[in-house]
C-alpha positions in Angstrom: -63.6 22.5 9.2 -62.2 19.7 7.3 -64.2 16.6 6.6 -62.8 13.2 7.5 -62.3 12.4 3.8 -60.2 15.6 3.4 -58.0 14.6 6.4 -57.6 11.1 5.0 -56.6 12.5 1.6 -54.1 14.8 3.3 -52.6 11.9 5.3 -52.4 9.7 2.2 -50.7 12.5 0.2 -48.3 13.2 3.1 -47.4 9.5 3.4 -46.9 9.2 -0.4 -44.7 12.3 -0.3 -42.6 10.9 2.5 -42.3 7.5 0.6 -41.2 9.3 -2.6 -38.6 11.3 -0.6 -37.3 8.1 1.0 -37.2 6.4 -2.4 -35.2 9.3 -3.9 -32.7 9.2 -1.0 -32.4 5.4 -1.4 -31.8 5.8 -5.2 -29.1 8.4 -4.5 -27.4 6.1 -2.0 -27.6 3.2 -4.4 -26.0 5.3 -7.1 -23.2 6.2 -4.7 -22.7 2.6 -3.7 -22.6 1.5 -7.4 -20.0 4.2 -8.1 -17.8 3.0 -5.2 -18.3 -0.6 -6.3 -17.1 0.2 -9.8 -14.1 2.2 -8.4 -13.2 -0.7 -6.1 -13.5 -3.2 -8.9 -11.3 -1.1 -11.2 -8.7 -0.8 -8.5 -8.8 -4.6 -7.9 -8.4 -5.3 -11.6 -5.6 -2.8 -11.8 -3.7 -4.4 -9.0 -4.4 -7.9 -10.3 -3.7 -7.3 -13.9 -0.7 -4.9 -14.0 2.9 -5.6 -13.2 4.4 -3.0 -10.9 8.1 -2.1 -11.4 10.2 -0.8 -8.6 13.7 0.6 -8.8 16.3 0.9 -6.0 19.2 3.1 -6.6 22.2 1.8 -4.8 24.2 4.1 -2.6 27.1 5.8 -4.3 30.4 4.1 -3.3 33.4 6.1 -2.0 35.2 5.5 -5.4 32.2 6.8 -7.3 32.0 9.8 -5.0 35.7 10.5 -5.4 35.5 10.4 -9.2 32.1 12.2 -9.3 30.5 9.2 -11.2 26.9 9.2 -10.1 25.3 7.2 -12.8 21.7 6.9 -11.6 19.9 9.9 -10.1 16.5 9.7 -8.5 14.6 12.8 -9.6 11.5 12.0 -7.5 9.6 9.0 -6.2 8.8 7.7 -9.8 11.6 9.0 -12.1 15.2 8.1 -12.6 17.8 9.7 -14.8 20.7 7.6 -16.1 23.9 9.5 -17.1 25.2 7.5 -20.1 28.0 9.9 -21.2 29.2 13.3 -20.3 26.4 15.0 -22.2 23.9 12.2 -22.7 21.3 10.9 -20.3 18.1 8.9 -20.4 15.0 9.3 -18.2 13.0 6.3 -16.9 9.7 6.1 -15.1 8.8 3.4 -12.5 5.9 2.7 -10.2 8.2 3.5 -7.2 11.8 4.6 -6.9 13.8 4.0 -3.7 16.4 6.7 -3.2 20.0 5.7 -2.2 19.4 6.8 1.4 16.5 4.4 1.8 17.4 1.4 3.9 16.6 -2.1 2.7 14.6 -2.7 5.9 12.1 0.0 5.0 11.6 -1.1 1.4 9.5 -4.3 1.9 7.0 -2.3 4.0 6.7 0.2 1.2 5.6 -2.3 -1.4 4.2 -5.2 0.7 0.7 -3.8 0.0 1.4 -3.7 -3.7 2.7 -7.3 -4.1 -0.1 -9.8 -3.6 1.3 -12.8 -5.4 4.7 -13.9 -6.6 
């Protein structure tokens, strides 16, 4: 048999243990929230402080197609290659490149989230 003082000690130890577990869980949650807050702040400062540069490559005209004079070539969604001469070209990197087949109507929706102030 356990005496009443042993039962009380066990109840107190159990309560303290539960409080410590809850405290550890709260600290872990607080650390996660602080990490998310820092990431959000960094994203905000990045959007606020940096200039975003977009490039739209115009569709090739029929004359350019006939003469095979494609000057700007979109390599992917961020890189453009300019053909300067027959054997010379230059590579440029942008925040976003709109390919020639992209309609002008879809472009504002692509960067409206990126542009906050003009």
